[in-house]
Steps between C-alpha positions, in 0.01 A plus 500: 500500500578866466135597517449299820801663659375845401153421644658411834741797518316783322295745695138424417573137410310346207266796487780736416489696176833372387400127510154527338618432143744210576238325722235546229723348241594206724136435566419514130786261416416249772125491426560459123756223565263320739216532252718343230589214734136443600397494130765252417398277787138506373621410148711214637215358710236555234144466627617400845673837537165681528319269735449604867536147628735211451831531325438842360406671826850639561539630150159663497560646839835649395352644182223672701745624757726655242214700349384604847846615600537698178174685553554548876831660442358749256400460143799447275325622188549856606876478488 
């Protein structure tokens, strides 16, 4: 909540030097949490969790989206 407020009110917005570290840590935390959730969904659904059609399509799509979002936002391995 505080980071969002600062992004709106600070000169330079989200690109500002002061907000770089908190935003990077929030991104890291959300992508790691999302990956854990996606992994648990695949474990619960078993083989259906990795199919592109049928009952596992949503789980497989979410799993792929999470990885895409993590890479798109910048590699988290460099933190």
